[in-house]
Structures are given as structure tokens and as C-alpha cells.
TITIRO-529847 format. One record per residue (C-alpha): z, y, x. Coordinates in steps of 0.25 Angstrom, whole numbers, plus 5000, padded with zeros to 4 digits. Layout:
REM TITIRO-529847
ZYX...
***
This chain:
REM TITIRO-529847
540452895834541752815829542652935833541753025823541852925812543352915813543453085814542553075800543452975794544753045796544153155791543653085778544953035777545753155777544653225769544853115758546253135759546353285758545453275744546153165738547353265740546653385734546353285724547753235721548153395720546953425710547553295703548953355702548553435692547453375684546753495677546353615687545353735684545353805698544853925693545653915680546153825669546153875655546553785644546753795627547853785616548653655616548253595631549053515636549253425650550153295650550853335637551053465644550553605636549753685645550253815648550153925657548954025660547854045671548153935680547153825685547853695680548853655669549453565679550053415673551253485668550353595660550753725666549553795670549653855684548753875696548253785707547453795719546953645723545853605733544753545724544053435734542453425732541853315729540653235732539553235732539553385734538053405730537653345715536553235719535353235714534853185699533653095694532553135683532753005674533053045660533752945651534052975636535052895627534952765637535952645635536252625650535952705662535952665676536352735689535352835695534652965694534353015680533953145675534453165660535253065654535453075639536253005628535653065616536152955605537252945597538452865601537552805613538252755626537452775638538052675648537952715663538052595673539052615686538352695697537952825701537052915694536353055696536053125682535453265680536053275665536853165656536953215641537553155630537053215618537453135604538653095597539452995604538452975615539052905628538952895643539652785647539652795664539952675673540852705685539952795695539452925699538853015689538053145695537653225681537153375683537353395668538253315660538053365644538853275633538853335619539753325608540553185607539853115619540653045629540652985642541352865645541652775658541252635657541552525665542952595670542752665684542652795689541452885685541153015692540453125685539753235694539253365687538253445692538153565683538653555669539553465661539453495646540153415635540353445620541353425611542253285609541653215621542353115630542253085645542852955648543752995638544952895637544452835650545152815663545352965671544952885686543452845677542952985677542853105687541953225684541453305695540953445693540053535704540153675706539653755694539853635683540153685670540853575662541153605646541753505638541853545624543053495613543753375615544053285603545053295593545553145594544253085585543653025598544253015613545653035617545053105629544053195632544053165647544553075655544453095671544253215680543453315681543353385695542653505703542853575714542053685711542653835706541453845698541453735688542053755673542653645665542953675651543253585639543453625624544753605616545353445612545053385625545853255629545853255646546353145653546053165669546053305677545053425678545053465692544153585694544153715704543353785693543853815679544553715668544553765653545053675643545253715627546453695618547253545616546653505629547453385634547653345648548153215651548453215667549653115668549953045681549052925678547853015674548253105688548152975696546852945689546353065692546553055707546052915706544652965701544553075712544552965722545952965728547152885727548352915719549652975727550652895728551852915718552952975721554053015710555053135708556453095712556953245709556653295695556953435689556953475675556553605668557053635654556353755646555853795634554453785633554053935630554853985642553954025653555154035664555553885659556853915655557753875643557853975634558854015621558753925610559153925596560253805592559753705582558253745584557353665590556453695602555753635613556153605628555253595639555553495651554953515664555153415676554853435691554953345702555853405714555153325723553753275723553153155716552853095701553953145690554353015684554352995670555653055665556053035650556753145645557653085632558653195629558953335630560453395631561053525632562353545643563153665645562453715656563553725667563753555663563153455672561853405669562353275662562553205649563953235652563953375650565053415640564153485631562953395630562053425618560853335615559653415610558553315610558353175611556753165617556353025617555953025630555053145633554353115647554253175659553453145669552353175681551353205670552153275660553353355668553453455657553753405642554353485630555553435622555353465608556253495598557553505605558753565598560053605601561253585589562253695597562153825603562453845617562553965627562253895640561653755641560753665649559753555643559853435650558853315649559153165649558053055653557852935648558352885662559852955660559453075669559753195666559053335669559653475666558853615664559253725674559153815663560153865653559953895639560753945627560653895612561053995603561353995588560054045579560954155573562254185567562654185554563654275545564254195535565254295532565354415529564154435516563154535516564154625509565654645512566754725508567154835519568454735522568954615531567854495532567554375540566354385547565754235549564854205558564054065562563054035572561953965566561453825569562353825583563053675580564453745584563953775598564053915597565353985603564854125608565354275603564354355594564454515592564654575578564154695576563854795565562954925562562554995549561154965543560155055548559855115536561355165535561455215549561755355543562955315536564455365541564755235548563855155557564655055564566255005562566054945549566554795554567754775563568354645568569554615575568654545587567754655589566354605589566254475594566254355586566754235594566254095588566753975590565853855584564853945579565654025570566554165570567354225560567954355562568854445554568054575551568154715544567154785537567654945535566655015529565455025520564054985526562754895527562754845542562254725552563054645556562654565568563254445576562554425588562854345601561854395613562754315623562554165619561154165625561554225638561154115647559754145641559654285641558854325653557454275648557854145639558154225626557754345620558754475623559054545611558654445601559154345592557854265587557854125586556254125587555554095600554754195604553354155614554354135625555254055617556454125619557354165607558454275607559754275613560554325602561254255593561254365581561354385566561454515556561954515543561854645534563154675528563454775517564954815518565554885505566854935503567954855501568354945489568455085480569755165481569855245470570655375467570355415451571155545443571055575430571255705426571055815414570255935416570656025428571855925430572555965416573455905407572155895397570855855394570055915382569255815373567855865376566355825375566255955387566555895401566856025405568255985399568555845404569355755412569055695426569455585433569255605448569055485457568955455471568155305474568155275489567655155496568655085506568654965515569754855513570654935523570555065513569755145521568455225517567255145517566555285521565055215523565155205508564455335506563155405501561955335509562655235516563555125509563955175496563455115483563455135467564855135460565255115448566555185442567355155430568355215422569055145411569955225403570955235391570555235377569855345371570455405358569355395346568555465340568155495355567055395360566455445373566855475386566155595392566155605406565455675419565355615432565155695443564655615453563255595446563555715437563355635426563855655412564155535403564855475392565255335388565955275377567555295377567855155377567055135390567455175405566755275412565855205421565155295432564155245443564055325455562955305467563255285482562855425483564255485477565055415490565355495502566055415513566555315504566955405492566555465479567255555470566855535455567555625446567255595431567555705420567655655406568055685391567555635377566755655365567655755358567355775344567655915340568155885327568955755329570155795337571055685346572455685349572755705364572455575372572555525387571155475394571655375406570655305417571155165416570555135429569355185439568455075444567355065452566354975460565054975466563754915468564454815479565554785470566554865477567654895467568955005466569855035455571055135452571755185440571455335439572855425439572955535429572555555414571855635405572255695392571255725382571455835370570655895360570656025360570256155352570356315351570956375339570756545339571756625329571156735321571556875325571857025319572357115329572357265330572257265346570857275352571057165362571857045356572156905361571956785354572456655360571456535356572356405353571856305363572356165354572356025355572455925344573455815343573755745329575055685335575955755343575555695357576255715370575255795374575455915363576855905363577556045363576256105360576056225349575356185336574856265329573956185319574156035315573755945327573356065335574156105347574056215357573556135371574756215379574056135392572756225390572956325401571556325407570256385406569556245409570256175399569456255387569756385384568956525375567556525383567156665375567056715361566456835354566556895340565656895328565556945315565656805307565856665311564556645315564256675329563156765328562656905329563257005339564857005344565557125343566157195356567457095353567557025366568356895370569156865382569456725384569656735399571156715400571456575403572156485392573556445393574456345386573356325375572956445372571656545377571956695375570656765371570656925370569956995359569357125363568857215353568557355359567857405347568857375337568157275328568857235316568357095314567656975321567456835322567856785335566956665342567556575354566856485363567656375368567556245376566956145366568156045368569056175361568356165348568856075336568056085323567855975312566556035310565756085321565756055335565856175344564856285346564756425352563356465351562756575342562756545329563856455327565156485318566656465320566356325315565856285329566756385339568256445337568356575330569156685324569356805316569756925323570157055316570557205324571157305316571757445321572157565313571157595304570657435303571557425289572257305285571957165287572257035278572256935288571456815294570356755284570656625290572156635285573456675293574256625304575856645305576456655317575856635330575956535341575656645353576356765356575456865365575657005367574257035359574656965348575957035344575057135339574257035329574457065315573956945310573456805316572556685309572156575313570656525314570156445303570156295306568956235307
***
């Protein structure tokens, strides 16, 4: 018999030790839902935000994971029988068996004496109804608590509640709220559904529940609403669900109290002697340090791990430093930089992960580690390295518009505290809208190639723009963050905004849109008379005009053509001004034709000729305007010959690019007329030279040596081309009015003028004895004090040149000369004229 008792004692001792070992394991987690743990937003445990999914426990550090501990059974395995006595609104209840006990009065507290109770149903149904439980065991088949009802423990001592079928709780209830954890444990039998509504919002108890909830059955359900504060443990082989804003307090002290309430002793405390700290950005799932932006605050998580077994002694982090990755983990690091004074952030056995907020690097680093300092003067360094990059570059020079010439490219790193000494790459490309322009690259050259080497955040490089263009100038450093480019920053990105994983771009980068304009315009301008001759007749008909031929070429500072200054690319509207010498009176207007715009216009003779050409007139850097011009000639007001010069040719465009030159050449303007002689002849075909004369009241150098047949009028010996003016055609009529039908007399004016005369041939095959010959001429060869030139039908010899023609043969009789008077002598000696009997001059009108 003694042997059997001894064996049983050994078995009970072993069983109890095994059970407590399992309880201690369970208590190490604090919250377990064996078939699933689900939590709402903003849920925390031990000040650690709960993160992760698809697990069974948040662990005391807040990381959801899956564990498979053993849940020992509790005793009694079978729920005992309850009674039939019903009580309502009792002030006090003694131990015993009952049916239904209901507290159905506002603000009523029912006190239960110490001992054991067997209750079929306990109902708290009115506002502020309270069940005050003394130490003991409470077997309750069904427990119901309406809104704002409470279970308290008094006097202090262990209370164990056993639930058989159901535990339903409303909103803002309290169960041992603010009481000792070891004074309350709730056991749930198989299949129990425990549902508690939303917790309080701080207006009542600080805690919703203080104690332990335990169930070894996988078919139990524990569910809490939002805004709950739990101090203690929920240990269930079934499911556990908590709503938003649920806070668990499961410190080492609470853990010991839970173990005590389960009937086990607290294991002896051993402390870590070897520590490891992991520093990482809170959003990094790989627990890595990631690229950060200089002078932008960020948060940092610190997780502590014991290398050996035991509790973690309290460590206060006081400072965070940056050191070179290759430096020893010590305050003597040569590039030490203080990032933050943390003011005693605690890391202990219950709170192994803390967040250090608003860290800030005042400098840029390409490869650093972080170092923690504790209040006891210890130093711990991160195993991972990181880069701190400038947010971007800023281009302070050039501006958005530069000339095609040498310039300083000045680039600075933003907010990097003098710590950026990297090398950036500079590149240029045409803007997409101009991709079809002749030159697509090579606008900008540099003696240092494409590399910009920075010293203390700054670089200035001599560069040269060589052609016109609208370009993107890009400065990019893609090497500064090499240490992080595997996974700790975003490749091919320069963003400074964190993505969902907390990553920023690997690149430091900026772009500048630059318009490159020509450095200047080169201008060649040549002034000439009509057809390059020695004179131009004054004329309102621009068929007779002088001209200026101009070549406007956009160039860079080296004198090379900027070929991108072309239509459809980068050419701009250009203005041309042609100031000139004085124009004599009575001329008051300059008439001109602009070939590029196909425009006829006029301006006051006191103003320069001003023109505007659109960008479409340029081809690969050049435009070729030609301006033909003359004056408002009055046929009744002759002028002396005068020279007309352009004093300059000035251009500028809408980008204020300018150019100027002194045109070469000059023009000489003459007032001209055609003068015909009356003629008598016995030849059926007879020539009649028409005088091409110019007016000069003073003997100017131009008329020197020229024949003068009439006062102030000189034969223009330089007139030898049809284009300079000629007899266009002629016909005969019976009177001085150009009406009726002409005879068979024909006028041939095909011979070119020569030395100021235009010889016409009069052919009279039918021997008509008399006719008036009417001549058509250019308007610039007409002079009359009475009428303007007109050769239309019905006009008279007062409106165009005429001469009297008489033909006589052997039967024609004698003639008495020309009605307009005789002319003594001749200034021409042509063979046909030798048979002329008499000549006359046309009546001057």
C-alpha cells in the first residue's frame, strides 16, 4: 500500500511540474488564439504596434506569428450541478447553489461572500449594476452583462470563474478593471462563446479586463469589440478576435501575476549577458536600414535580442549617432555625427522593440552605420549600412535661357550640410516636341566631359552651348546610394516620398529646361540699282526699283552657324530696320516690296524701312530677305539726281538676339522722261530715235558730259537696257486722241535702247501721208505738268508721248514743215535720217 501511494505521489508531482511548464510556456506569449488570432487597427501590446497576419499570437513584441503550445486541461473536467433558487436585486448573497441571480436595479451592488457558488445564470441588466465577488470559485453556466455593468473583486484574493455555455457582455463593461491580475481567472469549457462589446472611451475604468482568460478547447470563441484595455492574458486553444484600438499590457510583472493565477510558481529570473540590437526603418519588412534624405526627419525601430537565455535588463537609449561604415563602434569615430537625443527610451524584457522618432541627419553620407548610446555609457552599432542622400540638386546657373556661347554650369546639392562629395553625370537632350530638328544632341560641350565632381555640395564647370535648341539639362548621381541599391532604395528613381515599404529613390537628380538662343546675327547687306546698273529711275511702279539683298545668319559665339535656328525648330520672329540717308523733297514716302512676306507697303520717307519676318523664313540658320524700293514720284515735279544710301541694317528677334552691319553699295535716283521728234520722210520704213532724258537743274556729276537738247534735260547715256525703260509699243491715229481705227502703219520697238536713245522703226507699207503716232512707255518715263501718264483708249497726247508723222513721195507735193515748229540741226546721225527733209520737235506739254 505504501508503495502504491508513493508511486501516485511521484505521478502527481511529475504531472503538476509538466502542467506548470506548459503554463509557463503559454504565459510567455500572453495572448494566444490556437485556431487564429485577429486584431483591428491601432492595436498594440507593450507599446508595440501589432503587425503581421495569419498567426496565432502577437507575442509581447507585437509581431504576429504562429505557435503550437500545449494547453493543459483544467479541473473539474465536468461542470458541477447548479441549483434552482432564484434571487433578484439582493444586497448580499452567500455561498451555495442557485438558479438565476439577477441584478436589475440601477447602481445596485450585490456582494457575494467568500466561498464556492453554483449558479445557473448570473444576469447584470441595469446601468452601473455591479457583482462584487469575494475570493472563491464561481461556477456559472451562463453569464450575461448588459451595457455599463461591472464585476469587481473585494476583498482582495483569487476569484476563479468557470463558464459552461456562454458569456455575453455589452459595451463599456468592466471585469476586475483596475484590479490585481492574479485575483481573476476565467475558465471556459468546451464550446463556450465569450462575446464582449466595445470598451470604454476613458470615461469610466482605465481597463476593460484585468486577469486571465483560459480555455484548452479549440471550439471556444473569444471576441472583444473596439476600444478595449486588457491587462493580463487571453490563452485559448480556440479563436481570439479583438477590435480596433485594443491595448494589451503584458509586462514582465503582469506575466508573473498570470503564472501565479494559474497556480504555478514564477521561474527564477535570469538576465541576458549578451545583447544584439537591430536597427531598421519601421516600414522595412526585411528589417534593414534604407536610404534616407538629408535634413528630413524619419523614424527608426530598435529591436533588442538576448544572445543567451534570460530576461532583458532595462536599457535606456540616450543618443543615436552616425559613423562611417568602416569605423569601430565607439564614440571616437572620426566622422561621428549626433542624429538625436532620445531622452531615455526604454528597452526591456517586455518592450524589446521601440521606435525612435524624428531622427535627422544634417549631412549627406554615402555609407554609414548607426550607433546607439545607452545611459550606462555602452555603445551598440547597426549591422546594416545606409546612405543619406541630398534631396536633389539645384542649378543656380545658367538660367532658363542662354546664348550659344560659353557659360558656367553651377550645381549645388540641396540640404546636404557640406557632406556631398559625389560625382554626378550631366546630359542634354532635345525636348520631345522638337525631336525632328536637325541636331538631336551635342548642344553642350565641356572640357571635363559629362562628369561633375562635387566638393562640399557644390560644382561649377565651364561649358559651352553650340547650337540653338530647347533642351532638358539633366544632372544625376546614381552611385551615391550604392550601398542600398540592392533593395533599400528605388532604382531609376529620384523621388523623396516614401512608398508603402518606406523606400525613397536611389538617384539624386534635377532637370532644367533651357532654351539656347543664338549668340548674335551676322548680316551681309548689299545695296544696288536696278539690275546692278548705275541708276534707278524714280518710279511709283516697283518694276523700276533699287534693292537691298540681305543675308541674316544666326551664329554662336565661335562664329559657327546655329543650324537649329530653322523653321519648325528654334527660329523666332525677327525684326529688320534699315535706316537711310535723307530723301529730298517733295518725295514723302518710300515704296517697297518685301520678297519674304510678298508684301507691298510704304512708309514716311523720314522713317527707316522696318520689316518683320516669321521664324518660317529661316533655313538652317539663315534667312535671305530682299527689299526693292522706290519713291512716290510726282510726274509733274522733276528732281535733280540724288544718291540714296542705307546707313545700317539692324536685326533683333523676340529673344533679344541682335546683329548690325553697314550695307555696301549705293543707289542713284533720276527723274526721267521719254521725248519724241516729229518726223517727215520719203521712206516707207523710217527710224525715229526717242530721247531718254533725265532732269538736272544743276550740272551734277551724274550728267557731266551728257548731251543736253532742252534746258535742264540731259540724254541719259547710261540707259542701254530694255528693263531700264523703253518704248513699249505704239500705234497711229488720225488725231491727238487715241480713238478710232489705226491704219497699216506699224511701230517696231524691239531694238534695245542704247546710250540714252530708243530707236523705233515706223513702217508705212500703204504710203499713208499723215498720222499721229501715240507711244506707250513705262510710267517712270513720263513727265507732264498737266496730267499723269495714261495710255488707255480715249486718252490724248497730253497723257502719253506722241509725235507727228508725215510721209511724202514723188506725187505728194510740197510740205511746209511740222506744225509744232522746226528743229535746227540733229543730235543723232543715223543712216535712215540722212534722207529726212525736215525734222521737228514734239510740243513740250
